[in-house]
Structures are given as C-alpha cells and as structure tokens.
N, C-alpha and C positions, 0 to 999 in steps of 0.2 A: 482453611485449605487454599493453597495457591492455585490460581487458574490463569490461563492466558489464551488469547486468540492467535492462531497461526495463519497469516494471510499470504497470498501469492498473486503476483501480477500475471494475468492470463489473457488469452485471445489476442496476443500481440504479433499475429502473422497476417497474411492476406490470402484469401481463398478459403473455401469451406473446409478443406482438409489439411491445411498447413497449421496444425495446432501443436507441433512439437511434443513435449512431454505432458501437456496439460491434463489429459485423461488420467495418467498415472499419478500425477501430483495431487489430484483431487482426493486420493486415498489417504493423504497425510496432512492436509490442511483443513482449516475450519471456515475460512473465508476466501473468496476469490475477487480480485480487482480486475474487472473486465474492460479492456481497451474499447474506446467508443468511436473509433474511426478517424481520429485526428493524427495521433502519432503512430498508430498502428490499428489493425482490425478493419473489418468491413461488415456489412449487414449479415452476410451468411455466417461468418465466423462468430459474430456476437450471438446470434440465435443459437448456434450449436453449442457454444460455451455455456450459455445460460442453462440449456437443457442438461448438459453434462453435470453442471454444479448442482442442479436440483435433484438429479438422480442420486447424488452422493450426500444430500442434505447439507451442502456447503452454502454459507451465507454469500449473497451476491452484492457486489458494490460496483459503482461506476468508477472508471479510472481515466478521468479527463486530462488531456495534456495539450500542449501547443500543436498547432497545425503544421507539423514539421516532420514529414515522413523520412526525408533524407537524413536528418539528424536524430531520428528516433525520439524526438521530443526532449532531447537532452541539451539543446543549445538555448542559451538565454535569448529571449526575444523581448524587445521593449513594448510593453502593453500598458494601457491605462486601466484603472480599476473598472471602468465601464466595459471595456473590451474583455477584460477578464471575467466579469460577471456574465456577459453574453456567451462566451465560449464554454463556460462551465454549465450554464443552464441548457444550452444546446446539446451538449454531450450527455448530460444526465437524462435529458428527455429522450434521446435516441435509445439508450439502454433500457430506460423505464418502459418504453413501448414493448420491447421483447419480453421483459420480465412480466409485465401485466398480461401480455398475450398468452404467456405460459401459465397464467393463473397464480402467480406468486407475488411476493412483495420484496422490493429492494431493501437491503439492510444498511448500506453505507456508501460514502463517497470518499475516495482517496485520490488527490491530484497526483499526476505523474511527473517524473523527471525534473526538468528545469522549472516548471511551474510550481511544483512542490517545494523545491529548494528556495526559489525566490520568495514564495509566500511564507516560508519559515522565518525569513528575516524582515520582510516588508509588510508592515501592519496594514497599509492601504490595500495591497493585493490580497492579504489574508482576509480582511474584512469583506472584500468583494466576493471571494470564494464562499465564505461563511454565509453571506446574504443570499447568494445564488442557491446554495443547498437549502437554506431555511425557506426561501420563497417557493422552491419546487415541492419540498416536503419536510416540514419541521421535525418529523419523526426519524429522519435519516441520521445516522451517526457519521460524524466527520473525523476521518483519520488524519493525523498530522504528526510531524516529528516531535518527540517528547520535549517539552519546554519551549516550543516554538511559538511564533506569533500566530500561526494558524490555529493552534490549540487555544490560545488566549482569545482569538476572534470568535471561534466557535462557541466557547463558554459565554462570551459577552452577548452573543446573539441568542443564547438560550438553547443551543444544540447540545445533544449528548456527544461527547468526544471520546476518542480512543487514542491515547498517547502511544506512538509507534517507535519501536526500536528495530535495528537491522542486524540480521544474522551474518551477512556477508560483506559488511562495510566496516571500515575503521572510523574512529572518532577523533575530533579535535578537542582541545581543552575547553572550548566554548560549548560543547555538546553538539556542535554541527558535524555533519558527515565530512570526511576528507574528500576533497574534490577528485572526481574521476580522472582528472588530468595528472594527478600524482601517482607515482608507481605503487605506493603503499595503500591505495584507496580500497582495494578489494581483499577480502579474505578468501583464499582458494582451498584451504584444507578443511575437510569435514569436521575433524576433531576440534580444531580451533573455533570454528563457527559454533558448534554445539556447546563448547565450554563457555563462550562469550554469552550465548543466549541464556544458559542456565544461571550464570552469575547475574545477568541483568534482571532476571525475574526474581531470584532469591534474595539478592542483596541490593537491587535497584541501583547498581553501579556498573560502569564500564571503564576500562583502562584506555586512555587516549594514546595516540601514537608516540607521545612524549613520555608516557609512563605515569601520567596523573590520573587518579580516580575521579570520574565525573558522575555526579548524581543524575538519575533519570527515573522516569516512570515507564513501566513496561506493561501496557494493556494488550498490545498486539505486536507480533513479531513478523517482519517481512522476509520472505524468500523471493528473490527475483527469478521469475519463471523463465526469463530469457538467458539466464546464466548457464554456462557450460556444465556446471556441477549441480544444477538445481534439484534434480531428482535425488541424487545421493545426499545432498544437504538435507532435503526434506525428510528422508528416511532416518538419517543420523540424528537430526534434531528431534524428530518425533520420538525416537527410541530413548534419547537422553531425557526428555521431559517426562516420559512415562516412567523411566527408572527413578526419577526424582519425585515421583508421585505429584507431578504438576498436571492438573486437569487441562486438557485442550477443549476449549468451548468457544462457540461463536459469541461475539459481543451481544449483550442483551439489548433489545429495542425498548 
C-alpha cells in the first residue's frame, strides 16, 4: 500500500499571532517544518507552532536556514562547512528546547531555502548539515531533495532520510527545482499541483519543464506554508491522495 508524508513549512512569521494559515494547514499535513528564528520565526511563534502541531498529532521538524530575514533565507550566502555546521546545530537546538519543554520528541530536520538548494548540489555543505543533525540527535530524520547530495550525505552518516518532492514547484531535467528567478518556477493551480503529486508518488516520476520524465523518490511532499494558495493546495492534495488510497503518514522514527 502506498504511503507518503505531507509536510509544510510553518512558523515563518514574527510575533506570537502572525501565523497565517498554519493552524488550518495542520488539519491536512502530517509533518511541520518550523522556522528556527534565522530566516523567519521568533521564540514566541516557535513555541506556539510546536503546541499547535502537537495538538494535531503532526510530526515536528526544525527548519534551519541562513540568517537572512530580508531575503527570507532564499539568497545564496557564501559559507564554509564549519559555519554551516554551527548554524544548523544552533537552530536545531533552539527548536529542540521548545519541543522538549512540551514533553515531546522532534521528528526531523529540513533545511530551508538557499541552504537547502546549495546543499542539494554541494557535497561538503551537505555533509556539514548531516553531521550537525547526527551530532545533535542521530535518531532525527533528514529531509532533502530526492536524489540530492543531502540525501547521500545523510545516508553516509547513518541517518534515516526522507526524499522530498515538491507540490508547487517545477523541475529541471537534472531533478533540481527550477530557480525561483524563472517565471515558470511555481505551480499556481490546485489541480496541476495535485496531479503532479499523485504521479510522483504512484509512478516515481515528474515531468520537467522541457517535457522530459525525471525519476525520483517521493517519501515526503512539501507544501510551502507561505504560498498564497497554501491552504487550498493542502486541501486539494489531501483529497487527491485520499481518493487514490494513498495513506498520509508521518515518517517513522
């Protein structure tokens, strides 16, 4: 029987009540990637998002990114592997404190934005992230782009990994995401997003922007919580997966 984790980036505001659609989104996803205060989020919003996720039995993960609020963590920053290790350990630790204080256990780590995309290609950055995750807690699951250096690094370190695919992004022939600088980077129609997700899970394939089928592995599907259509996407994708008898389940620890 087919199964998949449906994850969503959350807690990406500032101030305890600036949570957007997060509360409603938690009804449709199985895992939450919570911003840790660098690209977005703050202590109050982290705590509130952790408690909301626990109320809905949604798996909790750290969403560490570059210290770049102005660019929302989506601008490439030149960092060494050592700097990458430090910023990831720091942010995992911040969220871990709130999760532990709530009497719960963190499930996973998913890097954010430019850090995620750079680590997908750069083996040294990928290994620094994997080492950071392993050193904090070797039981954490590392989320990374399907087929990426981040997945390879996690497996090499002995971590459990979850290969991620995207509901609202287009793909290149290499299996990389289309740059957000390109006009065709985003999928904005609910039906198209749902159809892409179902095919990625059932056939383990996605059609690139040039029309080529690209092989991938779909353990977890991302919905960007900051997207204008995030809630409608989540509802449509949840319904489509249910109709296809694909079980929505948290990644197993």
